[in-house]
C-alpha positions in Angstrom: -2.9 41.7 -15.3 -5.8 39.2 -15.6 -7.0 37.8 -12.5 -6.5 34.3 -13.5 -2.8 35.0 -14.2 -2.4 36.4 -10.7 -3.9 33.6 -9.0 -1.5 31.2 -11.2 1.4 33.4 -10.1 0.5 33.5 -6.6 0.1 29.6 -6.6 3.5 29.2 -7.9 5.3 31.5 -5.6 3.4 29.7 -2.6 4.7 26.3 -3.7 8.4 27.8 -4.0 8.0 29.3 -0.5 6.6 26.0 0.9 9.6 24.1 -0.7 11.9 26.3 1.0 10.5 25.9 4.4 10.5 22.3 4.1 14.0 22.0 2.9 14.8 24.3 6.0 12.8 22.1 8.2 14.0 18.9 7.0 17.5 19.1 8.7 16.3 20.4 12.0 13.6 17.4 12.1 16.3 14.8 11.0 18.5 15.9 13.9 15.8 15.1 16.5 14.5 11.7 15.9 12.1 11.6 18.6 10.3 14.7 17.1 9.9 12.9 13.8 7.1 10.3 14.7 4.5 11.2 11.9 1.0 11.4 13.0 -1.7 10.2 10.3 -4.1 13.0 11.2 -7.8 13.7 10.1 -8.7 16.8 8.1 -12.2 18.2 8.2 -13.1 17.2 4.6 -11.2 13.8 3.9 -11.1 12.2 7.3 -8.0 10.1 8.6 -5.3 9.5 6.2 -4.0 5.9 6.0 -0.4 4.8 5.0 -0.6 1.8 2.8 2.8 0.3 2.7 3.9 -1.8 -0.5 6.4 -4.5 -0.2 7.3 -7.5 -2.7 10.2 -9.8 -1.3 11.5 -10.2 2.1 14.9 -11.9 1.6 18.5 -11.3 0.9 18.4 -11.2 -2.8 20.1 -8.4 -4.0 17.5 -6.5 -6.1 15.4 -3.5 -5.3 12.1 -5.4 -4.7 13.8 -7.4 -2.0 13.8 -6.0 1.4 16.2 -7.8 3.8 14.6 -9.6 6.8 16.8 -7.7 9.3 15.7 -4.3 7.6 12.1 -5.6 7.7 12.2 -6.3 11.3 13.7 -3.0 12.1 10.9 -1.3 10.2 8.1 -3.2 12.0 9.9 -2.5 15.3 9.9 1.2 14.5 6.0 1.1 13.7 5.3 -0.8 17.0 7.3 1.5 19.0 6.0 4.5 17.4 2.4 4.1 18.0 1.2 2.8 14.7 -1.5 0.1 14.3 -2.1 -2.2 11.5 -5.4 -2.7 9.9 -7.2 -4.9 7.2 -8.6 -4.0 4.0 -12.1 -4.3 5.2 -11.3 -1.9 8.1 -9.9 0.7 5.5 -13.0 0.1 3.3 -15.4 0.6 6.2 -13.7 3.7 7.3 -13.8 5.2 3.7 -17.4 4.4 3.5 -18.0 6.1 6.6 -19.2 2.8 8.7 -16.2 2.1 10.7 -13.6 3.9 12.9 -9.8 3.3 12.6 -7.3 3.2 15.5 -4.8 6.1 16.0 -2.0 6.2 13.3 -3.6 3.3 11.1 -1.2 1.5 8.8 -2.0 -1.1 6.2 0.9 -3.4 5.2 0.6 -5.1 1.7 2.8 -7.4 -0.2 2.5 -8.1 -3.9 2.9 -11.3 -5.9 2.7 -14.0 -2.9 6.5 -15.1 -2.9 7.2 -17.7 -0.4 9.5 -15.6 1.5 6.2 -13.6 2.7 5.4 -16.8 4.6 9.1 -18.0 5.8 10.5 -14.7 6.4 7.9 -11.9 6.8 5.2 -13.8 8.6 7.2 -14.7 11.8 8.1 -10.9 12.2 4.6 -9.9 11.6 3.5 -12.4 14.3 6.1 -11.4 16.8 4.7 -7.7 16.6 0.9 -8.8 16.5 0.6 -7.3 13.0 -2.0 -7.7 10.4 -1.1 -7.5 6.8 -2.3 -8.4 3.2 -0.8 -10.3 0.5 -1.9 -9.9 -3.2 -1.3 -13.2 -4.9 -0.9 -14.2 -8.4 -3.2 -17.1 -8.3 -1.8 -19.3 -11.0 1.7 -19.0 -9.4 0.8 -20.5 -5.9 1.5 -24.2 -5.4 3.0 -24.2 -9.1 6.2 -22.2 -8.8 8.7 -23.0 -5.7 9.5 -19.2 -5.6 5.9 -18.7 -4.5 3.7 -19.8 -1.6 1.4 -22.9 -1.7 -2.3 -22.4 -1.0 -1.6 -24.5 2.3 0.5 -21.8 3.4 -1.8 -19.2 2.0 -4.5 -20.6 4.1 -2.5 -20.5 7.2 -1.7 -16.9 6.7 -5.2 -16.1 6.1 -6.4 -17.7 9.3 -3.8 -15.7 11.3 -4.3 -12.0 10.4 -2.6 -12.0 7.0 -5.2 -11.2 4.3 -4.9 -13.1 1.1 -6.4 -11.1 -1.8 -6.2 -10.9 -5.7 -3.2 -10.0 -7.8 -4.8 -11.6 -11.1 -4.2 -14.9 -12.6 -1.1 -14.4 -14.4 0.3 -10.9 -13.7 0.0 -9.4 -16.9 -0.1 -5.5 -17.5 -3.9 -4.7 -17.7 -3.6 -2.2 -20.2 -2.1 -4.6 -22.6 -5.3 -6.8 -22.5 -8.4 -7.1 -24.4 -11.7 -6.6 -22.3 -12.2 -10.5 -22.6 -8.6 -11.2 -21.2 -9.2 -8.5 -18.3 -12.5 -10.3 -17.4 -10.9 -13.5 -17.2 -7.8 -12.2 -15.3 -10.1 -10.5 -12.6 -12.9 -13.0 -12.5 -11.1 -16.3 -12.4 -8.5 -15.1 -10.0 -11.1 -14.0 -7.6 -12.9 -17.5 -8.1 -9.7 -19.4 -7.5 -8.8 -17.5 -4.2 -12.3 -18.0 -2.7 -12.3 -21.7 -3.6 -9.1 -22.1 -2.0 -9.7 -19.9 1.0 -13.3 -20.5 1.6 -14.6 -16.9 1.9 -15.1 -14.0 -0.3 -12.1 -12.2 -1.8 -13.1 -8.5 -2.3 -9.8 -6.7 -2.9 -7.2 -6.7 -5.6 -3.7 -4.9 -6.6 -3.1 -4.0 -10.3 0.0 -5.9 -11.8 2.7 -3.5 -12.4 0.4 -0.7 -11.2 -1.1 -0.3 -14.7 -4.8 0.6 -14.9 -7.1 3.3 -16.4 -10.7 4.3 -15.7 -12.0 1.5 -17.8 -10.2 -1.1 -16.1 -11.2 0.4 -12.8 -14.9 0.0 -13.9 -14.2 -3.6 -14.8 -13.0 -4.4 -11.7 -16.0 -3.1 -10.0 -18.1 -5.2 -12.3 -16.0 -8.1 -11.4 -17.2 -7.8 -7.7 -14.2 -6.2 -5.9 -14.9 -3.7 -3.4 -11.7 -1.7 -3.9 -8.4 -1.9 -5.7 -4.8 -0.8 -5.1 -2.2 0.9 -7.4 1.4 1.8 -7.0 0.6 5.5 -7.1 2.4 7.1 -4.4 0.5 8.7 -1.4 -1.7 8.1 1.6 -5.4 7.1 1.4 -8.2 9.1 2.6 -11.7 9.8 1.6 -10.6 11.9 -1.4 -9.0 8.6 -2.9 -10.5 6.8 -5.6 -11.7 3.5 -4.2 -10.6 1.5 -7.3 -7.2 3.4 -7.2 -6.1 3.4 -3.7 -2.5 5.0 -3.3 0.5 3.2 -1.7 4.0 3.9 -0.4 6.2 1.4 -1.8 9.3 0.3 0.2 12.4 -0.8 -1.7 15.9 -2.3 -0.8 18.3 0.9 -1.3 21.7 1.8 -0.3 20.1 2.9 3.1 16.9 1.0 3.1 15.9 1.9 6.7 16.9 5.5 6.4 14.7 5.8 3.2 11.9 3.9 5.0 11.8 6.5 7.8 12.1 9.4 5.3 8.8 8.0 3.6 6.9 7.3 6.8 7.8 10.8 8.0 7.6 13.0 5.1 4.9 11.6 3.0 2.2 13.3 5.4 4.1 16.7 5.1 4.1 16.3 1.3 0.3 15.8 1.2 0.0 18.8 3.6 1.5 21.1 1.2 -0.4 19.5 -1.8 2.5 17.9 -3.5 0.9 14.5 -3.5 -2.8 13.8 -4.5 -3.4 17.6 -5.6 
């Protein structure tokens, strides 16, 4: 039997054994909640792993993108009581660049689009727990659509620990655009946000999560330091700085149970190589 075939066979068997062990382990861990607090540990090669949570709406709309305020508060309370420390995009970037240190159990809380409920519902809860967060806003929607924040609200958030960053001008799927359209979406949203906020805007999130290496290069050329996707996983030094992973949080039949499972099991999945392999 050729060596490469033996190695492939061993790798497949190891994954099956790992999965079996995890399936046996999960019920035991789930029955002991106090033992389930995840630790965002560092490894010798890739450094500290950072969970980047991805929300959209925080209201009682019955859609998957809308996490109810009561559920959001329960999730923030869990993070607070279990030793998580919120960080800014700059702190994440500096850590990945090797120029900054992260707190224990770092978590970056992000919101996409810039809905007004981020200001009316999420902000008071974040403030209650002393949490930082980041909102990627669609710049042409702010102050124009009643479902989205105004720039005055964005400035208030930005002055109080909630970073306001770019989610492009019009939220178009970037893989459907020409280079000229891409450049406009990236550059003009950055300029608009910087004019309204009065400081550099250096991070963006891809609308609908669609991107490719060419688009990522254009993001870099437009002057952004990093970009976020909807690719599932934690961020570490092995991540592409222009394709950073996130962990999406949705409204489900049991929203908080699903939230806890994502918080607890994502580090385990990565350790076994099932995410970002």
